[in-house]
FIDO-558963 format. One record per residue (C-alpha): residue number from 1; residue in three letters; x, y, z. Coordinates in steps of 0.05 Angstrom, whole numbers, plus 5000, padded with zeros to 4 digits. Example, Ala and Ser with C-alpha at 12.3 -4.5 7.8 and 13.67 -1.06 7.14 Angstrom:
BEGIN
resi:1&resn:ALA&east:5246&north:4910&up:5156
resi:2&resn:SER&east:5273&north:4979&up:5143
This chain:
BEGIN
resi:1&resn:UNK&east:1659&north:4711&up:5705
resi:2&resn:UNK&east:1671&north:4781&up:5734
resi:3&resn:UNK&east:1725&north:4821&up:5699
resi:4&resn:UNK&east:1781&north:4851&up:5741
resi:5&resn:UNK&east:1780&north:4925&up:5752
resi:6&resn:UNK&east:1842&north:4968&up:5753
resi:7&resn:UNK&east:1827&north:4987&up:5825
resi:8&resn:UNK&east:1842&north:4914&up:5845
resi:9&resn:UNK&east:1913&north:4922&up:5820
resi:10&resn:UNK&east:1927&north:4996&up:5828
resi:11&resn:UNK&east:1896&north:5038&up:5883
resi:12&resn:UNK&east:1902&north:5110&up:5856
resi:13&resn:UNK&east:1855&north:5143&up:5807
resi:14&resn:UNK&east:1876&north:5145&up:5735
resi:15&resn:UNK&east:1874&north:5220&up:5727
resi:16&resn:UNK&east:1947&north:5240&up:5721
resi:17&resn:UNK&east:2004&north:5220&up:5676
resi:18&resn:UNK&east:2043&north:5193&up:5735
resi:19&resn:UNK&east:1985&north:5149&up:5759
resi:20&resn:UNK&east:1972&north:5123&up:5689
resi:21&resn:UNK&east:2045&north:5103&up:5679
resi:22&resn:UNK&east:2045&north:5069&up:5747
resi:23&resn:UNK&east:1980&north:5032&up:5731
resi:24&resn:UNK&east:2009&north:5007&up:5665
resi:25&resn:UNK&east:2070&north:4981&up:5702
resi:26&resn:UNK&east:2026&north:4949&up:5756
resi:27&resn:UNK&east:1984&north:4912&up:5704
resi:28&resn:UNK&east:2048&north:4889&up:5669
resi:29&resn:UNK&east:2076&north:4864&up:5736
resi:30&resn:UNK&east:2013&north:4823&up:5749
resi:31&resn:UNK&east:2005&north:4797&up:5677
resi:32&resn:UNK&east:2019&north:4725&up:5699
resi:33&resn:UNK&east:1958&north:4725&up:5744
resi:34&resn:UNK&east:1911&north:4753&up:5692
resi:35&resn:UNK&east:1873&north:4716&up:5638
resi:36&resn:UNK&east:1865&north:4745&up:5567
resi:37&resn:UNK&east:1796&north:4774&up:5581
resi:38&resn:UNK&east:1820&north:4810&up:5645
resi:39&resn:UNK&east:1881&north:4837&up:5609
resi:40&resn:UNK&east:1837&north:4864&up:5553
resi:41&resn:UNK&east:1789&north:4895&up:5603
resi:42&resn:UNK&east:1845&north:4929&up:5642
resi:43&resn:UNK&east:1878&north:4953&up:5577
resi:44&resn:UNK&east:1812&north:4984&up:5554
resi:45&resn:UNK&east:1801&north:5017&up:5623
resi:46&resn:UNK&east:1870&north:5050&up:5620
resi:47&resn:UNK&east:1859&north:5070&up:5547
resi:48&resn:UNK&east:1793&north:5102&up:5564
resi:49&resn:UNK&east:1824&north:5139&up:5623
resi:50&resn:UNK&east:1876&north:5167&up:5576
resi:51&resn:UNK&east:1821&north:5190&up:5529
resi:52&resn:UNK&east:1785&north:5225&up:5586
resi:53&resn:UNK&east:1846&north:5268&up:5599
resi:54&resn:UNK&east:1842&north:5300&up:5529
resi:55&resn:UNK&east:1817&north:5367&up:5556
resi:56&resn:UNK&east:1866&north:5370&up:5614
resi:57&resn:UNK&east:1934&north:5355&up:5583
resi:58&resn:UNK&east:1974&north:5369&up:5520
resi:59&resn:UNK&east:1962&north:5328&up:5458
resi:60&resn:UNK&east:2034&north:5302&up:5460
resi:61&resn:UNK&east:2022&north:5275&up:5530
resi:62&resn:UNK&east:1961&north:5236&up:5505
resi:63&resn:UNK&east:2000&north:5207&up:5447
resi:64&resn:UNK&east:2058&north:5189&up:5494
resi:65&resn:UNK&east:2012&north:5154&up:5543
resi:66&resn:UNK&east:1976&north:5115&up:5488
resi:67&resn:UNK&east:2041&north:5095&up:5456
resi:68&resn:UNK&east:2070&north:5073&up:5523
resi:69&resn:UNK&east:2007&north:5033&up:5537
resi:70&resn:UNK&east:2011&north:4999&up:5469
resi:71&resn:UNK&east:2085&north:4984&up:5474
resi:72&resn:UNK&east:2080&north:4958&up:5545
resi:73&resn:UNK&east:2014&north:4919&up:5546
resi:74&resn:UNK&east:1996&north:4915&up:5472
resi:75&resn:UNK&east:2029&north:4848&up:5462
resi:76&resn:UNK&east:1983&north:4817&up:5514
resi:77&resn:UNK&east:1917&north:4840&up:5483
resi:78&resn:UNK&east:1881&north:4828&up:5417
resi:79&resn:UNK&east:1846&north:4894&up:5408
resi:80&resn:UNK&east:1894&north:4951&up:5420
resi:81&resn:UNK&east:1847&north:5008&up:5403
resi:82&resn:UNK&east:1773&north:5012&up:5416
resi:83&resn:UNK&east:1766&north:5068&up:5366
resi:84&resn:UNK&east:1796&north:5048&up:5300
resi:85&resn:UNK&east:1833&north:5102&up:5263
resi:86&resn:UNK&east:1795&north:5129&up:5203
resi:87&resn:UNK&east:1825&north:5121&up:5134
resi:88&resn:UNK&east:1819&north:5196&up:5126
resi:89&resn:UNK&east:1868&north:5204&up:5184
resi:90&resn:UNK&east:1916&north:5157&up:5150
resi:91&resn:UNK&east:1914&north:5201&up:5088
resi:92&resn:UNK&east:1920&north:5262&up:5133
resi:93&resn:UNK&east:1984&north:5235&up:5163
resi:94&resn:UNK&east:2014&north:5224&up:5094
resi:95&resn:UNK&east:1991&north:5292&up:5069
resi:96&resn:UNK&east:2032&north:5326&up:5123
resi:97&resn:UNK&east:2106&north:5306&up:5121
resi:98&resn:UNK&east:2140&north:5304&up:5189
resi:99&resn:UNK&east:2176&north:5370&up:5179
resi:100&resn:UNK&east:2112&north:5408&up:5165
resi:101&resn:UNK&east:2071&north:5383&up:5224
resi:102&resn:UNK&east:2048&north:5432&up:5278
resi:103&resn:UNK&east:2012&north:5428&up:5344
resi:104&resn:UNK&east:1944&north:5427&up:5309
resi:105&resn:UNK&east:1966&north:5364&up:5271
resi:106&resn:UNK&east:1973&north:5327&up:5337
resi:107&resn:UNK&east:1905&north:5350&up:5361
resi:108&resn:UNK&east:1872&north:5322&up:5299
resi:109&resn:UNK&east:1906&north:5254&up:5310
resi:110&resn:UNK&east:1874&north:5252&up:5379
resi:111&resn:UNK&east:1805&north:5279&up:5359
resi:112&resn:UNK&east:1786&north:5284&up:5286
resi:113&resn:UNK&east:1732&north:5335&up:5304
resi:114&resn:UNK&east:1788&north:5385&up:5316
resi:115&resn:UNK&east:1806&north:5385&up:5242
resi:116&resn:UNK&east:1803&north:5452&up:5208
resi:117&resn:UNK&east:1775&north:5466&up:5139
resi:118&resn:UNK&east:1845&north:5482&up:5114
resi:119&resn:UNK&east:1870&north:5414&up:5139
resi:120&resn:UNK&east:1812&north:5378&up:5106
resi:121&resn:UNK&east:1827&north:5416&up:5041
resi:122&resn:UNK&east:1901&north:5400&up:5044
resi:123&resn:UNK&east:1886&north:5325&up:5055
resi:124&resn:UNK&east:1833&north:5323&up:5000
resi:125&resn:UNK&east:1884&north:5354&up:4952
resi:126&resn:UNK&east:1932&north:5299&up:4971
resi:127&resn:UNK&east:1877&north:5246&up:4961
resi:128&resn:UNK&east:1859&north:5277&up:4893
resi:129&resn:UNK&east:1932&north:5273&up:4871
resi:130&resn:UNK&east:1933&north:5200&up:4891
resi:131&resn:UNK&east:1871&north:5189&up:4850
resi:132&resn:UNK&east:1900&north:5224&up:4789
resi:133&resn:UNK&east:1961&north:5177&up:4794
resi:134&resn:UNK&east:1914&north:5118&up:4789
resi:135&resn:UNK&east:1899&north:5100&up:4862
resi:136&resn:UNK&east:1833&north:5062&up:4871
resi:137&resn:UNK&east:1801&north:5070&up:4939
resi:138&resn:UNK&east:1769&north:5015&up:4980
resi:139&resn:UNK&east:1696&north:5023&up:5002
resi:140&resn:UNK&east:1720&north:5035&up:5074
resi:141&resn:UNK&east:1767&north:5091&up:5050
resi:142&resn:UNK&east:1710&north:5122&up:5009
resi:143&resn:UNK&east:1664&north:5119&up:5070
resi:144&resn:UNK&east:1715&north:5159&up:5110
resi:145&resn:UNK&east:1730&north:5210&up:5055
resi:146&resn:UNK&east:1659&north:5229&up:5035
resi:147&resn:UNK&east:1637&north:5257&up:5103
resi:148&resn:UNK&east:1699&north:5301&up:5103
resi:149&resn:UNK&east:1680&north:5328&up:5035
resi:150&resn:UNK&east:1611&north:5343&up:5063
resi:151&resn:UNK&east:1642&north:5378&up:5123
resi:152&resn:UNK&east:1683&north:5422&up:5077
resi:153&resn:UNK&east:1623&north:5437&up:5033
resi:154&resn:UNK&east:1583&north:5457&up:5095
resi:155&resn:UNK&east:1634&north:5512&up:5108
resi:156&resn:UNK&east:1602&north:5552&up:5052
resi:157&resn:UNK&east:1671&north:5578&up:5033
resi:158&resn:UNK&east:1672&north:5587&up:4957
resi:159&resn:UNK&east:1748&north:5577&up:4956
resi:160&resn:UNK&east:1739&north:5505&up:4978
resi:161&resn:UNK&east:1672&north:5492&up:4943
resi:162&resn:UNK&east:1697&north:5512&up:4874
resi:163&resn:UNK&east:1760&north:5471&up:4881
resi:164&resn:UNK&east:1722&north:5409&up:4904
resi:165&resn:UNK&east:1674&north:5416&up:4846
resi:166&resn:UNK&east:1735&north:5414&up:4800
resi:167&resn:UNK&east:1757&north:5346&up:4828
resi:168&resn:UNK&east:1715&north:5310&up:4776
resi:169&resn:UNK&east:1761&north:5249&up:4774
resi:170&resn:UNK&east:1758&north:5241&up:4850
resi:171&resn:UNK&east:1682&north:5250&up:4850
resi:172&resn:UNK&east:1677&north:5196&up:4797
resi:173&resn:UNK&east:1723&north:5149&up:4837
resi:174&resn:UNK&east:1681&north:5161&up:4901
resi:175&resn:UNK&east:1616&north:5152&up:4861
resi:176&resn:UNK&east:1590&north:5219&up:4885
resi:177&resn:UNK&east:1568&north:5285&up:4855
resi:178&resn:UNK&east:1561&north:5353&up:4888
resi:179&resn:UNK&east:1488&north:5375&up:4890
resi:180&resn:UNK&east:1451&north:5435&up:4917
resi:181&resn:UNK&east:1402&north:5418&up:4973
resi:182&resn:UNK&east:1350&north:5473&up:4967
resi:183&resn:UNK&east:1310&north:5458&up:5030
resi:184&resn:UNK&east:1372&north:5464&up:5074
resi:185&resn:UNK&east:1391&north:5537&up:5063
resi:186&resn:UNK&east:1418&north:5521&up:4994
resi:187&resn:UNK&east:1476&north:5479&up:5020
resi:188&resn:UNK&east:1519&north:5437&up:4975
resi:189&resn:UNK&east:1526&north:5364&up:4994
resi:190&resn:UNK&east:1552&north:5300&up:4964
resi:191&resn:UNK&east:1503&north:5251&up:4934
resi:192&resn:UNK&east:1518&north:5178&up:4919
resi:193&resn:UNK&east:1510&north:5159&up:4846
resi:194&resn:UNK&east:1504&north:5088&up:4821
């Protein structure tokens, strides 16, 4: 069975905020004629179109469009996001209370690659505090935290490196240790321990 395309329901390209909002409304209006698979396909197509606008519009606009899509069509689909949010982002959100969030916070929510070393450090400090209070992390959470530690270590900034080395309890919880990799310009990296 051929999946429906958004062009069969809405004629304009999905390159502007206005067109995306109209397309969402058009899909909602024709929901009774769509099966579950078509609805999921159209939802994903609109979601991907919103993602493609990242470089053209403000971060708040992207968040608004995604939230509008989820609130309008989310109840008709099973998988609301193709890209699942990382557990590190969940910790990141909790590490920054609403009153202390800035524009760069929103950019990180949209694209984790935009995260700064300072933001990684702030979040890792929050995670370490949770660990010191007795929090045990799931294997999925660990898998999302460890690459961010590696990213911070790759900065080469002694301010961050020395502090991360001092997080011995967190290292133990994550089953890692910080090691020197001599063949890679003497970089520090995490190494899994058994």
